N, C-alpha and C positions, 0 to 999 in steps of 0.2 A: 504493499500500500504506499502511496506517495506521501512523504512527510508534509508537504505543502500543496494540497490539491489546487488545480487551477479552477477559477471560478468565472462563468460566463453568463453575464446578464443579457437576455434577450427582450427587446422592448415591445410594448403594445400600449400605445397611447390611448386607444379606444376603451381600454379597461378603466381609465380614470373617469370620474364623474365630471360633469359640466359640459360647457359648449367647447368648440374646437380651440379657441385661444387658450382656455383654461386648461384643457388636456395637454396642449403643446408645452405651457408653462410647467405643468406638473411633471411631464416626461423630461424636460431638460433639467429640472431641479433633481429628479431621480437620477439622471446620468451624472451630475455633479456629485451627488451623494455616493453613488457606486464608485466613481473614480476615486474620491476622497478616502475610501475605506477599503481599498485593497482588491477591488475587482479587477481580474487581469484583462478580460475582454468584455466589450459591450457591442452587441449586434443591433444596429438600426434597421428594425425589421418593420417598417410602416408601408407595407405592400400596397395600400389602397391610395397613397398619395400620387399625385402627378408627378412627372419628372422635375418640373420647376419647384414644387412644393417640397419634395423629398431633398432636393439639392440645398434649398434654403434651410431646411431642418438640419441636414448633415453639416452645413458651414457653422450653424450655431453650436452644434454639439462638438464640432472640432475645436472651435474657439474656447469653449468651456474647458476642455481638457488641456489644451495648450496653456491656458492661464493657470490652470491648477499645477501643471508641470513646472511652470515658472516659479510658483510659490513653493513647490516641493520637488526638488530635483530627484528624489527617490521614487516618485510616482511613476508607474510603468503601465498603467491602463492603456489599452489599445482599442481604437474604435474601427469596427468593421461595417460595411454596408451590405445589406442582404441583396445579393444577386447582381446589383448594378455596378459593375467594374467602372463604367464611364463616370458615374458619380463619385466612386471612391477617389478616382484619379483627379477629377475636377475639384474636389473639396479638399484634398490632401489627407484623406482618412489613411488609417494604418493598413487597411486591407479590405477583403471582401469575403462574404460568406456565400458559398455556392449551393444551390439545390442539388439533389441527387441526379436530376435530369439536365443540368446547367452545362454550360461550356466547361471545358477541362482546365485544370489548374495550369497546364502548360500554355493553353491559349491566353489565360490571364497574365502569366509571367510574360509572354511575348508582347502583349499590349502594354504592360507596365515598362518594359524595357525600351519599347518603341517611344512611349510618351514622356517617360520620366527618367530613363536611363538606369532603372533599378536592376541590380543583378540578382544573384542567388542569395539566399539567406546566409548571413555571417553568424557564426556560432561561437560560444565561449563556454567551455566545459565548466560544470559546477554551478551554473546559474540556471534559474527557472526559465522555461520556455519563453514566457513573456519578455524576458530580458535578453533572450538569445537572438531575436529576429529584428532586424532593422525596420523602421517604418517603410511601408510600401511592400513588404514581402509576405505579409500574412494572408494565407488563403486557407479558410476552413471550408469543409464539405459535409453536407448532411448525408448521412448513411443509414440505411435500414436493415443491413445484413452484414455478416463478417466479410462476405465476398466483396461488397461495396467498399468497405473499409480498406481491404487489401488493395483494391483498384485505386482508391484515393491515395494510398501510399505510393503505389507505382507511378501515379500521375504527379508526384511531388507536391501534394497538398501539405500545408504545414501541420494541421491536425484534423481529426474527424470528430463530428458530433453524431453519436449513435442514438437512434430513437425509433419508436418510443420503448423505453425499458419496461415502464410499468403502465397499467391501465390509466387512461385519462378521463376525468369526470366529464369533460366536454367532448370526448371522442370515444365513446363506448363501443362503437362499431369497429374500431381499429384495434387489430389484435396486437398486444404488447410483445415484444421480442423476448423479454425476460433476461434473467441474470446469466443463464448459461451461454446464450447467444452473445451477450456482452463480454463475457469471459473470453469466448473465441475471438471476437473482434479485437480485444486488447492485445492479441498476439501480433498485430500488425507492427510495422516498423515506425509508425508515427503515434503521437499521443491520441487517445480517444477519451472524449468527454461523454458522460452519460446525461440523456435528456429524456423527458417525458414521464410525468407523474413522479418526479423526484421530490421528496420531502426531507425534512430534518430527520424523521424517523427512519427512512430507507436509504438515506444518502451514504451512509458508512458501507452498507452492503454492496453498493455500486463500487466504491473505492476499493473494497477488499477483492474485487475481481480483477483488479489491475488498472482500472480506469484512472486516467490522469487527473480527472477533475469533474466537476458538475456544471451542467448548463441548465437554465430554467428562466421562466418568465415570472410566474407568480411568486416563486419562492423568494425572489429578490424584490420584485415590484410591489408586493403586498405587505412587505415586512421592513422593519428597520435593518438596513444592510449591515450596519456595524455589528449587531447581535448575531445575524446569520452567518457572517464571515467568522466570528469568534467561535460559533458552534461548530462550523464545518471544518475549521482548522484547529480547534482546540483538542 
């Protein structure tokens, strides 16, 4: 089990109450909270927004994290944009999160090299993954089977997010993969984060399979992040 599990907050502004401006403010406040309390990765996953709206929101999120990094040089939170490599590049985000049926990580890296001159990830032994990858090199991939995780590794993804591990209240028709499949997925050459129905009560069982960390929406968004981070890493 990893001594310091990686933590990945996936956003969902529509879960916040109020009108759109209120939900947007709440989301940006939550992003600031997550970055301030040691969340390794944040995925901006607002798929219903138009390109212009998503780019505007991403720019604000990037600015918030940059300001926090200026205040605290130890802060290493990275922002990834769901599926939209173009917006990740345009806004200076740290990376992109790809769907299982998305373009390949190799295609993303080629785009990044062409537009920003980014090369392959530079690593430093003994440090957490979030500190090993330079900005612009992070590519996460959603996977639903051990085979997809192996393919993501072969395609040079930075890490995989394996889901759903457990049954989700809002997706009862979706069959959970379970801990055995997660264990198999964790044999891949890249870190694997567990997603889907993960709670404080079952998170440790995911980490005992060899998962490098936990990804979640509600777990982080509906709770005080400092307390959640302490529980998961304590």
